[in-house]
N, C-alpha and C positions, 0 to 999 in steps of 0.2 A: 169208135175207138175205146172210150173210156165203158163202154157198157161190154164188151170181149175183156177187157181184163177186169173185169170185176167179177161176171162168171167163169173166165176161165180162175180165178182164186176162189170163189165157193167152189170150184168144185177139185180143190188145190193140184191144180197143173200150174198154175204158177208161182215163181220160187223169189220171193222176198230178197233184199238185200240181209238180210237177218242172217238167211240159212244160208248164204251164200258158203262154203267153204273155201280156208286161206290155200291158193294155189299158189306155189312156187317151186322155181325148178329145182331137180335132185340130180347135182352133178359128182354125186358118189359113183355112175353105173363104174365098174369093170374096167380102168384102163382111162377113165376120164381125167386123173390126175397126171397122165403121165401124157393125155390129147392136151390140157393148157399147158402142159411146160413146155411141148415141143413146137404149139400156136405162137409159145409167148418167149420162146427163143428166136424163131422164125422171123416175126414182126420186130422182136428188139434187134437183131442181124439187120435187117431193113433200116431201119431207122439210123444206127449205125453207120453203115455202107452211105446211105442218100446223106446224110449227115457228111463224111467227108467227101463225096464228090462233089457239094453242095462248095467246100473250102477248097479241094484244089482249081475250081472253077473259079472259084469269088481270086484265091490267088492269079490263075494264069490272066485276069483279068486285069488286076492291078500290077504285076509285074510285065503286062501288053504281053505275055504268052513267052515269057524267058527268050525274048527277040523271034520269034516264028511267029509273024501276024496271020498265021492260017490258024496256028492254036489257038490263039487271043479270039478270031472273029467261031472260030466252033465253041470257043467257051462262052463266049457272050450271048451266044444263039440257045444254047443249052442253060443259062442260066436261069431263067424264067421256069424251066418242064420243069426241073429237075429243083427247085423251090417249091410248084406247084404238088409235084410227086412226094414230097417232104411234108409239107403241111395233111394232104388227103390219106399217107400214113399212117404219120401222128394220128392221125384223126379217128380213125381203123382201129389201132393199137389202144389210144384210149378208150372207145365204146366196146373192144373188146375184154379192156379186164376191168368195167363197169361191170358188163354182165354177166362177169365170174367172180362178181364182189370184189374188186380192191378197194380195199381201205384206207383212204386217206388220212381217217384217224380225227377226223374234224365234229 
């Protein structure tokens, strides 16, 4: 394998690390900022709604369904999936904002 690499280097076919261009994504395409804004609104709105749903479920569990045992049982059954959905949606939001260049100022 080493002989092949050296042979290709002599012929100028192999590009070394020094010659590699700096590749970075360009989000300046037409409508790119609008697309980023809409995606941010959707992800942020989803996070807010999931957080509100989790708060309502916890209130239903804590206050024993406000006298309705069926509501309490349903809330206790949905609390974990809603929490996991909130965690997944938060992770997707964080990764998206990291990809588009979120600056935390650190």
